[in-house]
N, C-alpha and C positions, 0 to 999 in steps of 0.2 A: 504255616506255609508262607505267609507274607515275609517272615524273617528270613527264611531260606531263599526265597525269590530275591530279596534285597541283597543278601550276601552273594548269590550267584551273579546278579546284575553288576555288582561292584568288583567282581573278580576275586572275592575273598573265599569263595567256596566253589568247587567244581559242580557241574550239573550232575555228574555221576554220584558224587557224595551226597548231594541234596536228594536225589532219587533214592539212594540207599537209606538215608535217614527217614524219608517218608514211608519206606516199606516196613519199618520196624513196628512191631506190635506195641501199642501204648503201654508203658510200664508204670504209669501213675506219676510221671515226672511233672513237677510244678515249677513255674517261673515266678520269682519275686519281682514284682513290677511297680513298686511304690515310687521309684524314681525313674523318670524317662531320661535316656541318654540322647541328647540332642545331636543333630547332624554336624555341628561345628565342634563337638567334643571328640576330636579325632583319636586321641590316645585311649579314651574310654571305649570308643567303638571298636578299635583294634583289639583291645583286651577282651571285650565281650565276644567278638567274632572268634578269637583264638580259643576262648573257653568253650564256645559252642562246638567247634570242630575238634576239640580234644587236645589242643596245645595248652594245657593247664599252666597258669603262672604259679610261681611258688607261693606258699601260704602267706608270706609277708606282703606280697603284692595284693592278694585277695583281701587281707585285713585292711590294708591302706585304702583300697577301693571301697570296701564296706564302710569304713569310717567317714569317707567323703560323701557317701550316699545318705548317711544318717542326718 
């Protein structure tokens, strides 16, 4: 819920979309959180927000982000 509230507050996710996401039955989705994305890492925050709302980057972008996180 905190992540969705953050995205709504920053204008990166609509309140309606956040409400819809909160209404979904839990599917067993897990989040890998070994690396925190800091507030000054704008590009990474945008990519993360886009991934969450379904604007998936291409696989090479995912691979690049993954390597930087390791």
